[in-house]
N, C-alpha and C positions, 0 to 999 in steps of 0.2 A: 459200574461204569456210567450208568444212567445218572446216578447221584452226582458224580463228578462233573458231568456235562452240565447238569442243572446248576450246580454251584458256580461253575465258571461263567455261565450265562448270567446269573444273578450278579456276580461281582463285576462283570463287564457293563451290565446295565447300570449299576450304581455308579461306576466310574464315569460313564457318559453323562449321567444326570448331574453328578457333582461338577464336572468340568464345564457343562453348559449353563448351569444356573448362576444367576447373579443375585446379590443381595437386594432387597427392596430399596435400600438407600441409593445404590448405584443406578437403579432404573429411574428413580425420581429426582436425583440430585440435579439442580440446574447447572448449565454450563456457565463458566465465568464469562462475563462480558469483556471483550477486548478493550484495552485502554486506547485513548486517542493515539498514543505513540505506536501501539501495536497495529492499529488500523492504518495509520499513515505509512508505516514500514511495509505492510502488506501491499498497499496500493503502489508505493514506490517500486517495490520488487516486481510487481506485475506490469506496471505501465511505463515507468521511467527508466528502470535499470537497463533494458536492452540498448538504449541509445546513450545514456549518461553514465553507465557502468556501476558496478557494485560499490565502488568507493566514491562515486559522484564526480570522478575526475574527467568525464567526457572522453571524446575522441579527438585528437589534434586535427584541426582544419575542418572538422565535420560537426561534431556535437559539443557545445560548450560545457565546461565544467560547472557543476552546481556547488562544488566545494569552495568555501570562502568567496562566494559569488556576489558581486554587487547587485545583480538582478534578484537573487534570492533574499539577500539581506536588506535590499532597498524598499521602496514604497510598495506596500501590499497591493495597491490598485494595479500597478504595472505588472506585477507577477501574476495576479489573478487574470488580467486581460490576456496575457500570453497563453495561459492554460486554456482559456475559453476561445480565443481566436486563432491560436497557433502563431507561428512566426515564419514568414516566408523570406524575409530579408536576412542577409548575413548580419552577424553581430560581432562586434570587436570587444574583446576582453583582454586587458593587459597586453595590448599590442598584437594579439593574435586574432585572426578572423575565422569565424566558424560559419560555414555556408550551408549545412544540411537543413532543409526546411523542417519545421516541427508542425505536426498536424494539430488541429483543434481537438480538444477533449470535451467540448461542451455537450456533445451528444453521448459521450461515453461515461463521463463521471457526473454524479449528482453534486449539488453544492456542498453537502456535508463531506463527501469524499475528497473534493478539491480542498476544502478547508483542512481536512485531516492530513493529506499528503503535503500540502504547503507548510503547515505547522510543523510537521515532522522534518521537512527539509530545512526550515528556518532555525531548528534547534539541534541539528546534527551536521556532520561533515564540516566541522569548524565554522559553521554559520552562527551568528548571534542575533537573529531576528526574533521578534515576538510572535505569538500565535496568531492565526488568522481564523476568524469565526465564519460560520455558515452564513450569517446575515451579511457580512462583508461581501462574500462571494455572490449571494443573491442580489444585492444592490448593484454590483458591477454587471452581472448577467442582465438584469432588467435594463440598465443604462445602455447596454450594447444592442438591445432589441429595438430601441427607439430610432 
């Protein structure tokens, strides 16, 4: 009986060690760096989605759509300024007025994060705008401080 108990204990111990051990490659393998698109999508989902919705369709009368948006596809400087300063005035898009104020994200998002999320927006949701760089955001931010 004592031999059986020892055998069972040894087998259980081996099982625990095998289940908890990982190969040296797993422990040292670097994590893949997220792409610009992945970073932009994450920021959109955390910061923009609550108001502008998962499909970027906005909320009628409150939050404007970002899908096929002239604000998103238009001049990068205007779009960057809106993110940095917020928007307290109502905005009209395709004959509909949206009146919910948008807060400034200048203290929340770094220049690179703003560039990532705006580049993501400009290339998704049926928008056809080019990417926005961190240096563009930095220039606009500096200009607003003057």
